[in-house]
ROMARGU-707831 format. One record per residue (C-alpha): residue in one letter; x, y, z; residue number from 1. Coordinates in steps of 0.5 Angstrom, whole numbers. Last residue first. Layout:
# ROMARGU-707831
<site aa="a" u="X" v="Y" w="Z" i="NUM"/>
...
# end
This chain:
# ROMARGU-707831
<site aa="g" u="-33" v="-44" w="-22" i="250"/>
<site aa="i" u="-26" v="-39" w="-20" i="249"/>
<site aa="v" u="-29" v="-31" w="-19" i="248"/>
<site aa="f" u="-25" v="-26" w="-21" i="247"/>
<site aa="a" u="-23" v="-19" w="-19" i="246"/>
<site aa="y" u="-29" v="-19" w="-14" i="245"/>
<site aa="g" u="-25" v="-17" w="-7" i="244"/>
<site aa="d" u="-19" v="-20" w="-3" i="243"/>
<site aa="g" u="-13" v="-18" w="-8" i="242"/>
<site aa="s" u="-12" v="-12" w="-5" i="241"/>
<site aa="t" u="-14" v="-7" w="-12" i="240"/>
<site aa="v" u="-21" v="-11" w="-12" i="239"/>
<site aa="l" u="-22" v="-8" w="-5" i="238"/>
<site aa="n" u="-30" v="-7" w="-7" i="237"/>
<site aa="l" u="-28" v="-1" w="-4" i="236"/>
<site aa="l" u="-23" v="1" w="-10" i="235"/>
<site aa="q" u="-27" v="-2" w="-15" i="234"/>
<site aa="q" u="-32" v="3" w="-14" i="233"/>
<site aa="e" u="-27" v="8" w="-15" i="232"/>
<site aa="l" u="-26" v="5" w="-22" i="231"/>
<site aa="k" u="-33" v="5" w="-24" i="230"/>
<site aa="e" u="-33" v="12" w="-22" i="229"/>
<site aa="i" u="-27" v="13" w="-26" i="228"/>
<site aa="e" u="-30" v="10" w="-32" i="227"/>
<site aa="a" u="-37" v="14" w="-32" i="226"/>
<site aa="n" u="-33" v="20" w="-31" i="225"/>
<site aa="a" u="-28" v="19" w="-38" i="224"/>
<site aa="e" u="-34" v="17" w="-41" i="223"/>
<site aa="q" u="-38" v="23" w="-41" i="222"/>
<site aa="k" u="-31" v="28" w="-41" i="221"/>
<site aa="l" u="-30" v="24" w="-47" i="220"/>
<site aa="t" u="-37" v="25" w="-51" i="219"/>
<site aa="a" u="-37" v="33" w="-48" i="218"/>
<site aa="g" u="-30" v="34" w="-52" i="217"/>
<site aa="n" u="-32" v="30" w="-59" i="216"/>
<site aa="l" u="-30" v="36" w="-63" i="215"/>
<site aa="t" u="-34" v="38" w="-69" i="214"/>
<site aa="v" u="-31" v="39" w="-76" i="213"/>
<site aa="n" u="-36" v="45" w="-80" i="212"/>
<site aa="g" u="-37" v="43" w="-87" i="211"/>
<site aa="s" u="-33" v="39" w="-92" i="210"/>
<site aa="p" u="-27" v="44" w="-93" i="209"/>
<site aa="g" u="-27" v="45" w="-85" i="208"/>
<site aa="p" u="-29" v="50" w="-81" i="207"/>
<site aa="f" u="-28" v="48" w="-73" i="206"/>
<site aa="g" u="-32" v="46" w="-68" i="205"/>
<site aa="s" u="-37" v="49" w="-64" i="204"/>
<site aa="p" u="-35" v="46" w="-57" i="203"/>
<site aa="f" u="-28" v="49" w="-58" i="202"/>
<site aa="k" u="-26" v="49" w="-50" i="201"/>
<site aa="d" u="-29" v="42" w="-50" i="200"/>
<site aa="r" u="-23" v="39" w="-54" i="199"/>
<site aa="a" u="-19" v="41" w="-48" i="198"/>
<site aa="e" u="-23" v="38" w="-43" i="197"/>
<site aa="g" u="-24" v="32" w="-47" i="196"/>
<site aa="l" u="-17" v="30" w="-47" i="195"/>
<site aa="m" u="-16" v="32" w="-39" i="194"/>
<site aa="y" u="-22" v="28" w="-38" i="193"/>
<site aa="k" u="-18" v="22" w="-43" i="192"/>
<site aa="a" u="-12" v="23" w="-39" i="191"/>
<site aa="k" u="-16" v="21" w="-32" i="190"/>
<site aa="a" u="-19" v="15" w="-36" i="189"/>
<site aa="s" u="-12" v="12" w="-39" i="188"/>
<site aa="a" u="-10" v="14" w="-31" i="187"/>
<site aa="y" u="-15" v="10" w="-28" i="186"/>
<site aa="a" u="-15" v="4" w="-33" i="185"/>
<site aa="i" u="-8" v="3" w="-33" i="184"/>
<site aa="l" u="-7" v="4" w="-25" i="183"/>
<site aa="w" u="-13" v="-1" w="-24" i="182"/>
<site aa="p" u="-8" v="-6" w="-29" i="181"/>
<site aa="g" u="-2" v="-4" w="-24" i="180"/>
<site aa="t" u="-6" v="-5" w="-18" i="179"/>
<site aa="y" u="-8" v="-13" w="-18" i="178"/>
<site aa="p" u="-2" v="-16" w="-22" i="177"/>
<site aa="d" u="3" v="-11" w="-18" i="176"/>
<site aa="n" u="8" v="-8" w="-24" i="175"/>
<site aa="i" u="6" v="-2" w="-24" i="174"/>
<site aa="i" u="6" v="-1" w="-16" i="173"/>
<site aa="d" u="12" v="-4" w="-16" i="172"/>
<site aa="d" u="15" v="1" w="-20" i="171"/>
<site aa="e" u="12" v="6" w="-16" i="170"/>
<site aa="s" u="16" v="4" w="-9" i="169"/>
<site aa="k" u="11" v="1" w="-4" i="168"/>
<site aa="r" u="9" v="4" w="2" i="167"/>
<site aa="a" u="10" v="1" w="8" i="166"/>
<site aa="y" u="6" v="-2" w="14" i="165"/>
<site aa="v" u="9" v="-4" w="19" i="164"/>
<site aa="r" u="11" v="-9" w="25" i="163"/>
<site aa="v" u="17" v="-7" w="29" i="162"/>
<site aa="v" u="22" v="-11" w="32" i="161"/>
<site aa="v" u="25" v="-9" w="38" i="160"/>
<site aa="e" u="33" v="-9" w="39" i="159"/>
<site aa="e" u="35" v="-7" w="47" i="158"/>
<site aa="d" u="38" v="-2" w="50" i="157"/>
<site aa="a" u="36" v="-1" w="58" i="156"/>
<site aa="r" u="30" v="3" w="62" i="155"/>
<site aa="p" u="27" v="6" w="56" i="154"/>
<site aa="r" u="22" v="12" w="58" i="153"/>
<site aa="r" u="14" v="11" w="57" i="152"/>
<site aa="v" u="10" v="13" w="52" i="151"/>
<site aa="l" u="15" v="11" w="46" i="150"/>
<site aa="t" u="14" v="16" w="41" i="149"/>
<site aa="l" u="15" v="14" w="33" i="148"/>
<site aa="k" u="16" v="20" w="29" i="147"/>
<site aa="h" u="15" v="20" w="21" i="146"/>
<site aa="s" u="13" v="27" w="21" i="145"/>
<site aa="n" u="7" v="26" w="17" i="144"/>
<site aa="v" u="5" v="19" w="19" i="143"/>
<site aa="d" u="6" v="22" w="27" i="142"/>
<site aa="w" u="6" v="14" w="31" i="141"/>
<site aa="t" u="4" v="14" w="38" i="140"/>
<site aa="f" u="7" v="9" w="43" i="139"/>
<site aa="n" u="6" v="3" w="48" i="138"/>
<site aa="y" u="11" v="-1" w="49" i="137"/>
<site aa="q" u="10" v="-8" w="51" i="136"/>
<site aa="s" u="12" v="-11" w="58" i="135"/>
<site aa="a" u="8" v="-7" w="62" i="134"/>
<site aa="f" u="7" v="-12" w="68" i="133"/>
<site aa="v" u="0" v="-13" w="67" i="132"/>
<site aa="r" u="-1" v="-13" w="60" i="131"/>
<site aa="e" u="6" v="-17" w="58" i="130"/>
<site aa="t" u="4" v="-21" w="63" i="129"/>
<site aa="t" u="-3" v="-23" w="60" i="128"/>
<site aa="e" u="-1" v="-24" w="53" i="127"/>
<site aa="l" u="5" v="-29" w="56" i="126"/>
<site aa="f" u="-1" v="-33" w="59" i="125"/>
<site aa="q" u="-4" v="-33" w="52" i="124"/>
<site aa="n" u="2" v="-36" w="49" i="123"/>
<site aa="y" u="2" v="-41" w="55" i="122"/>
<site aa="f" u="-5" v="-43" w="54" i="121"/>
<site aa="d" u="-4" v="-44" w="47" i="120"/>
<site aa="w" u="2" v="-49" w="48" i="119"/>
<site aa="t" u="-2" v="-53" w="53" i="118"/>
<site aa="a" u="-8" v="-53" w="47" i="117"/>
<site aa="l" u="-2" v="-56" w="42" i="116"/>
<site aa="g" u="0" v="-61" w="47" i="115"/>
<site aa="g" u="-7" v="-63" w="49" i="114"/>
<site aa="s" u="-6" v="-70" w="46" i="113"/>
<site aa="r" u="-1" v="-75" w="47" i="112"/>
<site aa="n" u="3" v="-80" w="44" i="111"/>
<site aa="p" u="9" v="-75" w="43" i="110"/>
<site aa="q" u="8" v="-71" w="48" i="109"/>
<site aa="l" u="14" v="-68" w="51" i="108"/>
<site aa="l" u="18" v="-68" w="44" i="107"/>
<site aa="y" u="13" v="-67" w="39" i="106"/>
<site aa="i" u="8" v="-62" w="42" i="105"/>
<site aa="n" u="12" v="-58" w="48" i="104"/>
<site aa="y" u="19" v="-58" w="44" i="103"/>
<site aa="f" u="16" v="-56" w="37" i="102"/>
<site aa="a" u="11" v="-51" w="40" i="101"/>
<site aa="a" u="17" v="-48" w="44" i="100"/>
<site aa="d" u="22" v="-47" w="38" i="99"/>
<site aa="v" u="17" v="-44" w="35" i="98"/>
<site aa="p" u="14" v="-39" w="40" i="97"/>
<site aa="d" u="21" v="-37" w="42" i="96"/>
<site aa="f" u="21" v="-34" w="49" i="95"/>
<site aa="n" u="27" v="-30" w="53" i="94"/>
<site aa="v" u="25" v="-30" w="60" i="93"/>
<site aa="g" u="26" v="-23" w="63" i="92"/>
<site aa="g" u="33" v="-20" w="65" i="91"/>
<site aa="n" u="36" v="-18" w="59" i="90"/>
<site aa="t" u="29" v="-15" w="56" i="89"/>
<site aa="y" u="28" v="-12" w="62" i="88"/>
<site aa="a" u="20" v="-10" w="64" i="87"/>
<site aa="g" u="18" v="-16" w="63" i="86"/>
<site aa="v" u="18" v="-22" w="58" i="85"/>
<site aa="g" u="23" v="-23" w="53" i="84"/>
<site aa="r" u="25" v="-21" w="46" i="83"/>
<site aa="r" u="20" v="-15" w="44" i="82"/>
<site aa="y" u="15" v="-13" w="39" i="81"/>
<site aa="l" u="13" v="-7" w="37" i="80"/>
<site aa="r" u="6" v="-6" w="34" i="79"/>
<site aa="r" u="3" v="-4" w="28" i="78"/>
<site aa="v" u="6" v="2" w="25" i="77"/>
<site aa="e" u="3" v="6" w="19" i="76"/>
<site aa="q" u="6" v="9" w="13" i="75"/>
<site aa="v" u="13" v="7" w="13" i="74"/>
<site aa="e" u="16" v="9" w="7" i="73"/>
<site aa="e" u="20" v="15" w="9" i="72"/>
<site aa="p" u="24" v="11" w="14" i="71"/>
<site aa="l" u="23" v="11" w="22" i="70"/>
<site aa="t" u="24" v="17" w="26" i="69"/>
<site aa="y" u="25" v="15" w="34" i="68"/>
<site aa="e" u="23" v="18" w="40" i="67"/>
<site aa="n" u="23" v="15" w="47" i="66"/>
<site aa="i" u="31" v="15" w="49" i="65"/>
<site aa="d" u="32" v="13" w="56" i="64"/>
<site aa="r" u="36" v="7" w="54" i="63"/>
<site aa="t" u="37" v="7" w="47" i="62"/>
<site aa="i" u="32" v="2" w="43" i="61"/>
<site aa="h" u="35" v="-1" w="36" i="60"/>
<site aa="l" u="29" v="-2" w="32" i="59"/>
<site aa="f" u="29" v="-8" w="27" i="58"/>
<site aa="i" u="24" v="-8" w="20" i="57"/>
<site aa="d" u="18" v="-12" w="20" i="56"/>
<site aa="k" u="13" v="-13" w="14" i="55"/>
<site aa="e" u="6" v="-10" w="11" i="54"/>
<site aa="i" u="6" v="-8" w="4" i="53"/>
<site aa="n" u="2" v="-2" w="2" i="52"/>
<site aa="a" u="-1" v="0" w="-5" i="51"/>
<site aa="g" u="-5" v="-6" w="-5" i="50"/>
<site aa="d" u="-9" v="-4" w="2" i="49"/>
<site aa="s" u="-13" v="1" w="-3" i="48"/>
<site aa="q" u="-15" v="9" w="-1" i="47"/>
<site aa="q" u="-10" v="14" w="0" i="46"/>
<site aa="r" u="-4" v="10" w="-3" i="45"/>
<site aa="l" u="-8" v="8" w="-10" i="44"/>
<site aa="k" u="-11" v="15" w="-10" i="43"/>
<site aa="l" u="-4" v="18" w="-11" i="42"/>
<site aa="i" u="-2" v="13" w="-15" i="41"/>
<site aa="g" u="-8" v="15" w="-20" i="40"/>
<site aa="l" u="-7" v="22" w="-20" i="39"/>
<site aa="t" u="1" v="21" w="-21" i="38"/>
<site aa="i" u="-1" v="17" w="-27" i="37"/>
<site aa="a" u="-5" v="23" w="-30" i="36"/>
<site aa="l" u="0" v="28" w="-28" i="35"/>
<site aa="n" u="5" v="24" w="-32" i="34"/>
<site aa="l" u="1" v="24" w="-38" i="33"/>
<site aa="h" u="-1" v="31" w="-38" i="32"/>
<site aa="e" u="6" v="33" w="-37" i="31"/>
<site aa="v" u="9" v="29" w="-43" i="30"/>
<site aa="d" u="4" v="32" w="-47" i="29"/>
<site aa="l" u="-4" v="30" w="-50" i="28"/>
<site aa="e" u="-7" v="33" w="-55" i="27"/>
<site aa="v" u="-8" v="26" w="-59" i="26"/>
<site aa="d" u="-7" v="26" w="-66" i="25"/>
<site aa="v" u="-11" v="20" w="-70" i="24"/>
<site aa="m" u="-8" v="13" w="-72" i="23"/>
<site aa="q" u="-1" v="13" w="-68" i="22"/>
<site aa="a" u="-5" v="15" w="-61" i="21"/>
<site aa="g" u="-11" v="12" w="-61" i="20"/>
<site aa="l" u="-13" v="13" w="-54" i="19"/>
<site aa="g" u="-11" v="7" w="-51" i="18"/>
<site aa="l" u="-4" v="9" w="-55" i="17"/>
<site aa="e" u="-3" v="14" w="-51" i="16"/>
<site aa="i" u="-4" v="10" w="-44" i="15"/>
<site aa="q" u="0" v="5" w="-46" i="14"/>
<site aa="k" u="6" v="10" w="-48" i="13"/>
<site aa="m" u="5" v="13" w="-41" i="12"/>
<site aa="l" u="5" v="6" w="-38" i="11"/>
<site aa="l" u="11" v="4" w="-42" i="10"/>
<site aa="v" u="15" v="11" w="-39" i="9"/>
<site aa="r" u="12" v="9" w="-31" i="8"/>
<site aa="p" u="15" v="2" w="-32" i="7"/>
<site aa="t" u="22" v="5" w="-34" i="6"/>
<site aa="i" u="25" v="6" w="-41" i="5"/>
<site aa="q" u="30" v="11" w="-41" i="4"/>
<site aa="s" u="30" v="15" w="-47" i="3"/>
<site aa="s" u="26" v="20" w="-44" i="2"/>
<site aa="m" u="19" v="23" w="-48" i="1"/>
# end
């Protein structure tokens, strides 16, 4: 193994120890352990929200350019937020909802009810004007090329906020309190299946001083398949997202 201690290296060591290394001979190479971990991470990225993080990034929109390349870690684009209302942000009405809420609720009507409702009505009005006057950008997103294409041509330079789902780094997935334990179990099950597959190549065993020695390849494969099925069900139950049935209080 590499002398550099990384979360992946520590995870590989945990898998080996879980399979009985240092007590018995575990016939797995570093490549097999790396493959088991990679398969687990790919499964998480495919089926679990726990492998992504929702965040905002800033994008400079340039006049007459409607195609932009976003960073590689961006998995999905949710929405583009502009700073103003109207076709041009520099000529529109800038609106900060936090400042507006404070001004409306605590300054204009400190002793009267209805301030919060008025603020909510105004936000609904802004949403309507955005739809009517095309204030928000409609877009298409290509996850393979990471190309964000605006449906209409920008008429002015501006900064927009892009709400995205971005991929967590491998280290973050391993260290996460929800995805980390799942990844250990899934990668261990995959490694166990590989070990069982190798041992099952010799179903009749090997001759020994006390008789024939039978390997447990079929048993390892059966146990691994049962563990993998259980772990994949946990993905459907959103356990790795922190929203499922990982634990019950009370």
